[in-house]
C-alpha positions in Angstrom: 33.9 -13.3 -4.5 34.4 -9.6 -4.1 32.3 -7.5 -1.9 32.2 -4.0 -0.3 32.5 -4.6 3.4 32.2 -2.4 6.5 35.0 -3.6 8.9 34.4 -0.8 11.4 31.9 2.0 11.9 32.6 5.4 10.4 32.4 7.6 7.4 32.4 6.5 3.7 36.2 5.8 3.8 35.6 2.7 5.9 34.0 0.9 2.9 36.5 -1.7 1.9 36.6 -3.9 -1.2 37.5 -7.4 0.0 37.5 -11.1 -1.0 34.8 -13.0 1.0 33.3 -16.5 0.8 30.6 -16.9 -1.8 27.3 -17.4 0.0 25.1 -20.5 -0.8 21.3 -20.4 -0.7 19.6 -22.3 2.2 16.1 -23.8 2.2 13.7 -21.3 0.7 16.5 -19.0 -0.5 18.0 -18.0 -3.8 21.4 -16.8 -4.9 21.7 -13.9 -7.3 24.6 -12.8 -9.5 24.4 -9.1 -8.7 24.6 -6.7 -11.6 23.4 -3.5 -9.7 22.8 -2.7 -6.1 20.5 0.0 -4.8 22.0 2.6 -2.4 19.8 3.7 0.5 20.1 6.1 3.4 19.5 3.1 5.8 22.9 1.8 4.7 24.5 5.1 5.8 23.1 4.6 9.3 24.4 1.0 9.4 27.8 2.1 8.3 27.9 4.9 10.9 27.0 2.4 13.6 23.7 4.2 14.4 21.9 0.9 14.0 23.4 -2.2 15.6 24.8 -4.7 13.1 27.6 -7.2 13.7 31.0 -6.3 12.2 32.2 -6.9 9.6 29.2 -6.8 7.3 28.3 -6.4 3.7 25.6 -3.7 3.2 23.0 -3.6 0.5 19.2 -4.1 0.9 18.1 -4.3 -2.8 19.7 -5.7 -6.0 19.1 -6.6 -9.6 20.9 -9.3 -11.5 20.5 -12.9 -12.6 19.3 -15.8 -10.7 22.3 -18.0 -9.9 21.0 -20.9 -7.8 18.0 -21.9 -5.7 17.8 -23.7 -2.3 15.6 -26.5 -1.3 11.9 -25.9 -1.6 12.2 -23.2 -4.2 11.7 -25.3 -7.3 7.9 -24.8 -7.2 8.1 -21.0 -7.0 8.5 -20.6 -10.7 11.9 -19.0 -10.5 14.2 -19.9 -13.3 18.0 -20.0 -13.0 19.6 -17.5 -15.4 16.5 -15.2 -15.5 17.0 -11.5 -14.7 15.5 -10.6 -11.3 15.2 -7.8 -8.8 15.1 -8.6 -5.1 15.1 -7.2 -1.6 18.1 -8.3 0.4 16.9 -6.4 3.5 16.8 -9.3 5.9 20.5 -10.0 6.0 22.0 -7.4 3.7 24.7 -8.4 1.4 23.7 -6.5 -1.8 27.1 -4.8 -2.2 28.7 -8.1 -3.5 29.1 -10.1 -6.6 26.6 -12.7 -5.2 23.8 -12.1 -2.8 21.4 -14.5 -1.1 17.9 -13.7 0.0 14.5 -15.3 0.7 12.9 -16.5 -2.6 9.6 -14.7 -1.6 11.4 -11.3 -1.9 12.4 -11.9 -5.6 10.6 -10.6 -8.7 11.5 -11.9 -12.2 12.2 -9.3 -14.9 11.5 -9.7 -18.6 13.8 -12.0 -20.5 16.6 -10.1 -22.2 16.4 -7.1 -19.8 19.2 -4.7 -20.8 21.6 -3.1 -18.3 19.5 0.1 -18.1 16.5 -1.9 -17.1 18.5 -3.8 -14.5 19.9 -0.5 -13.1 16.4 0.9 -12.7 15.1 -2.3 -11.2 17.9 -2.3 -8.5 16.4 0.9 -7.0 12.8 -0.3 -7.1 12.3 -3.2 -4.5 12.5 -1.2 -1.3 10.4 1.8 -2.4 7.9 -0.4 -4.3 7.2 -2.7 -1.4 6.9 0.3 0.9 4.4 1.9 -1.4 2.3 -1.2 -1.8 2.3 -2.0 1.9 1.4 1.6 2.9 -1.6 1.6 0.5 -2.8 -1.9 1.3 -1.9 -2.5 4.9 -1.8 1.0 6.4 -4.3 3.1 4.4 -6.4 0.0 3.6 -7.1 1.4 0.1 -10.5 0.3 -1.4 -11.2 0.0 -5.1 -12.3 3.3 -6.6 -11.0 5.5 -3.8 -9.0 8.7 -4.5 -5.4 8.9 -3.5 -3.3 11.9 -2.9 0.4 11.1 -2.6 2.8 13.8 -1.4 6.5 13.9 -2.4 5.4 12.4 -5.7 8.8 12.9 -7.3 10.6 11.1 -4.5 11.6 7.5 -4.1 8.5 6.2 -2.4 6.3 8.9 -3.9 7.3 7.9 -7.3 6.0 4.4 -6.7 2.8 5.4 -4.9 0.9 6.4 -8.0 1.7 3.1 -9.8 1.0 1.0 -6.7 -2.4 2.7 -6.3 -3.3 1.9 -9.9 -2.4 -1.8 -9.3 -4.6 -1.8 -6.2 -7.6 -0.4 -8.1 -7.6 3.2 -7.0 -9.7 5.8 -8.7 -8.2 9.2 -9.3 -4.5 9.4 -8.2 -3.1 12.8 -7.6 0.5 13.6 -6.7 1.9 16.8 -5.0 5.4 18.2 -5.1 7.1 21.0 -3.2 8.5 23.0 -6.2 7.7 23.6 -9.9 10.9 21.9 -11.0 9.6 18.6 -9.8 6.3 18.6 -11.7 7.6 16.9 -14.9 9.5 14.2 -13.0 6.4 13.3 -11.0 4.1 13.3 -14.1 6.3 10.5 -15.5 5.3 8.3 -12.6 1.7 7.8 -13.8 -0.3 10.2 -11.6 -3.5 11.5 -13.1 -2.6 15.0 -12.0 0.4 16.6 -10.3 0.0 19.8 -8.3 2.1 21.9 -6.0 1.8 21.1 -2.3 0.6 24.6 -1.6 -2.4 24.0 -3.8 -3.7 21.1 -1.7 -6.9 22.0 0.1 -9.7 20.2 2.0 -12.5 22.1 0.4 -13.7 19.2 -1.8 -13.2 16.6 0.8 -9.7 15.1 1.0 -8.8 11.9 -0.9 -6.9 9.3 1.0 -3.5 10.6 1.9 -0.3 8.6 2.3 2.5 9.3 4.8 5.9 8.0 4.0 6.7 5.6 6.8 7.3 1.9 6.5 4.9 -0.6 7.9 7.2 -1.5 10.8 8.2 1.9 11.9 9.5 2.1 15.4 9.0 1.3 19.0 9.1 5.0 20.0 5.5 5.3 19.0 5.7 4.9 15.2 4.9 1.2 14.9 1.4 1.3 16.2 0.3 3.6 13.3 1.5 1.2 10.6 -0.9 -1.5 11.4 -3.6 -2.9 9.1 -6.3 -2.2 11.7 -6.0 1.5 11.1 -8.3 3.1 8.6 -6.7 6.5 9.0 -5.1 8.3 6.0 -1.5 7.3 5.7 0.1 10.2 3.9 -0.1 14.0 4.0 0.5 17.3 5.7 -3.0 17.7 7.2 -5.9 15.4 7.6 -9.5 16.3 8.5 -10.3 14.2 11.6 -12.7 11.4 11.0 -16.2 11.6 12.5 -16.3 9.6 15.7 -17.9 6.1 15.5 -20.7 6.6 18.0 -21.6 2.9 17.9 -18.3 2.0 19.5 -18.4 4.5 22.4 -18.3 3.0 25.8 -21.3 3.5 28.0 -20.9 6.1 30.8 -20.3 3.3 33.4 -17.1 2.4 31.6 -15.4 5.6 32.7 -13.9 5.8 36.1 -14.1 9.3 37.7 -10.6 10.6 38.2 -9.5 11.1 41.7 -7.5 14.3 42.0 -5.3 15.4 44.9 -5.5 19.0 46.1 -4.6 21.4 43.4 -1.4 23.3 43.6 -1.5 27.1 44.2 -2.4 28.9 41.1 -3.8 25.9 39.3 -7.5 26.5 39.9 -7.8 29.5 37.7 -5.8 28.0 34.8 -7.3 24.5 35.0 -5.4 21.3 36.0 -4.2 20.2 32.6 -2.7 23.6 31.8 -1.1 23.7 35.3 0.4 20.2 34.9 2.0 21.3 31.6 3.5 24.5 33.0 4.7 23.0 36.3 8.3 23.6 35.3 7.7 27.4 35.1 6.8 27.4 38.8 9.2 24.8 40.1 10.9 21.5 39.3 9.7 19.8 36.1 8.0 16.5 36.2 9.4 13.3 34.7 6.6 11.2 33.3 7.1 7.6 32.2 4.4 7.2 29.5 4.3 3.8 28.0 2.2 0.9 26.6 2.2 -2.6 28.1 0.4 -5.9 28.0 -1.9 -7.1 30.7 1.0 -9.0 32.3 3.3 -6.0 32.3 5.5 -6.4 29.3 6.3 -3.4 26.9 7.4 -5.7 24.1 8.1 -9.3 23.2 11.5 -10.8 24.0 12.8 -9.6 20.6 11.6 -6.1 21.1 8.5 -6.3 18.9 5.2 -4.5 19.8 3.2 -5.9 16.9 1.0 -7.8 19.3 -0.5 -4.7 20.8 -3.9 -3.8 19.3 -3.5 -0.1 18.7 -6.9 0.7 17.4 -8.4 4.0 16.3 -9.8 4.8 19.7 -6.3 4.6 21.2 -4.9 6.9 18.5 -7.7 9.4 19.0 -7.0 9.3 22.8 -3.3 10.0 22.2 -4.1 12.8 19.7 -6.4 14.4 22.2 -4.7 13.9 25.5 -1.0 13.2 24.8 -0.4 14.7 21.3 3.3 15.3 22.1 3.9 11.6 22.2 2.9 11.2 18.6 5.9 11.3 16.2 6.1 14.5 14.2 5.0 13.0 10.9 2.0 11.5 12.5 1.0 14.8 14.1 1.0 16.2 10.6 -1.0 13.3 9.3 -3.7 13.7 12.0 -3.8 17.5 11.8 -2.3 17.9 15.3 -0.8 21.4 15.2 -1.4 22.7 18.8 1.7 23.2 20.9 2.4 20.6 23.6 0.3 20.8 26.7 2.3 18.3 28.9 5.8 17.8 27.5 8.4 19.7 25.6 11.3 17.2 26.1 11.6 13.5 25.5 14.3 11.2 26.9 14.8 7.7 25.5 17.4 4.9 25.4 19.2 3.7 22.3 16.9 0.6 21.8 13.9 2.9 21.8 15.5 5.3 19.3 17.0 2.6 17.0 13.8 1.4 15.2 13.2 5.0 14.0 16.7 5.0 12.6 16.0 1.7 10.8 13.0 3.4 9.2 15.2 6.3 8.1 13.7 8.7 10.7 16.5 10.4 12.4 14.4 13.0 14.4 11.2 11.2 15.3 10.0 13.9 17.7 11.2 17.0 16.1 8.6 19.1 18.0 10.3 18.2 21.3 13.8 18.5 22.7 15.2 15.0 22.1 17.8 13.2 24.3 19.1 9.7 23.6 21.0 8.1 26.5 23.6 5.7 25.0 27.2 4.8 25.6 27.4 3.0 22.3 25.9 5.4 19.8 28.9 7.0 18.1 27.3 10.3 17.3 23.9 11.9 16.7 22.7 11.5 13.1 20.7 14.8 13.5 21.5 18.1 15.2 18.0 18.1 16.8 18.8 14.9 18.7 21.3 15.1 21.6 23.2 11.9 22.4 24.1 11.6 26.1 26.7 9.1 27.2 26.8 10.1 30.8 24.7 9.4 33.9 21.0 9.6 33.0 20.1 10.6 36.6 22.4 13.6 36.2 20.8 14.4 32.9 17.3 14.3 34.2 18.3 16.3 37.3 19.6 19.1 35.0 16.5 19.0 32.8 14.2 19.1 35.8 15.7 22.4 37.0 15.4 24.1 33.6 12.3 26.1 32.8 9.7 24.5 30.6 6.9 21.9 30.5 7.1 18.2 31.5 9.7 15.6 30.5 8.5 12.5 28.8 10.5 9.3 29.5 9.8 7.1 26.4 11.8 4.0 27.6 13.3 1.6 27.4 13.3 -0.7 30.3 16.9 -0.4 31.4 16.7 3.4 31.2 13.5 3.4 33.2 15.1 1.2 35.8 18.0 3.6 36.1 15.6 6.6 36.5 13.1 4.9 38.7 14.0 7.2 41.6 13.4 10.2 39.3 10.0 9.3 37.9 7.2 11.5 39.2 4.3 10.2 37.2 3.4 6.9 35.4 0.9 6.8 32.6 0.3 3.2 31.5 -1.7 2.2 28.4 -2.6 -1.4 29.2 -3.6 -3.2 26.0 -6.1 -6.2 26.3 -3.5 -8.8 25.4 -1.3 -11.2 27.4 2.2 -11.8 26.1 3.4 -14.4 28.6 7.0 -13.3 28.3 8.8 -10.2 27.1 10.6 -7.0 28.2 9.2 -5.5 31.5 8.6 -1.8 31.6 11.4 -1.4 34.2 14.7 -3.2 34.7 16.5 -2.2 37.9 18.5 -5.4 38.6 17.3 -5.3 42.2 14.1 -5.3 44.2 13.0 -1.7 44.9 9.6 -0.5 46.2 8.5 2.9 44.9 4.9 3.8 45.9 2.5 5.5 43.5 -1.1 6.7 43.8 -3.8 6.2 41.2 -5.2 9.6 40.2 -7.0 8.8 36.9 -8.2 5.7 35.2 -10.3 5.2 32.1 -11.4 2.5 29.7 -11.3 3.1 26.0 -13.9 1.6 23.7 -11.6 -1.1 22.4 -10.7 -2.4 25.9 -7.4 -0.6 26.4 -7.2 1.0 29.8 -5.2 4.2 30.6 -4.1 4.6 34.2 -2.2 7.6 35.6 -0.3 7.4 38.8 1.7 10.0 40.8 4.5 9.3 43.1 3.6 9.6 46.8 7.1 10.0 48.3 
């Protein structure tokens, strides 16, 4: 069969039409004769090599066409060979081909006799539709009768939010757009009312808002906020903070009094937190490794997932109050966090920490900070606000420490933390009440190395997560 392939990373001119073997469906899979394939920004990132994929590969994460064949175990799913269908092919790609194979659970049958125009529209629906439904159901936890306010209502996901909200039993569904020219387009997507974004106020009590981020967002702090445990609004520019749940507060005995060393000159008048933040203005800036881990010291499972970490509302509230800079930019907007950073103005991360954001289509996850990605394999930065550094991370951090400014946040991953172990001045460890048994440790040095730290602050959050802050003693 013919397929559009990517034999090497680069610009659009690397896309190559080639003859490749026709794929066959395995157990639980189906094969589709592709009539139309959706084009997504994620595929641009794959093509550029920003996201690791094996070469050569066939891009394409959503298609529409006709069911060609089914694998073992699919007969009882009600899928009929020859029936028009739309499907996600996001697991293995392959949509830019005459035949694509995908999991049967990711296929939706279309009406019999669907014309080419219907198929073309359907090819662009699976990714945005599933994102909209999952955001409403699994992130916002929409309840029947609740109001919904969806921003970017004329966009890809925004265009599906109103319809998805209806399917899930919402009450009034309001959409907002950024300019008058988008009002008519948004109205066509089934919203009860469409307004300009500048007209949104909190005076009448805000409806549930929806933020455009997929359920599995990113290890750099995005993924925890796309969990079904959260009852926070999931879309919007500003959100009124929820009233605290006083029944879940820990008793006073659950808090451990911080142990502070002698304050630096000039800190007493300003207060310790403000002094910590402006340390760089009076001397060398601090590098803080701020991370989350399991009870047995793993920052992720062996495959890099952090889905096992129970990031509950009390953890999010702690982060918003004490470490707001570590919240991704779109989540700061969602939570109404607008104050300038008190601790950090720079973030340093490795490629594996940055990559999940790219997979979610977020090229600048911490736009409120100076962002540095240390990588020898990332071909180029996908965003001018993100600087890719291929050189020595120790040299990079040394330069950053001597620049004026607030602290430097090391976001991971493990190998970068191991390389920078000698430069880390402070550790802040959120230890979640879960044991993984195996996974990625929070530092990989390749050799035994003892670096002493002193515990200066320790607290227990209501849900059982502990937050310990250590400073280096040598």
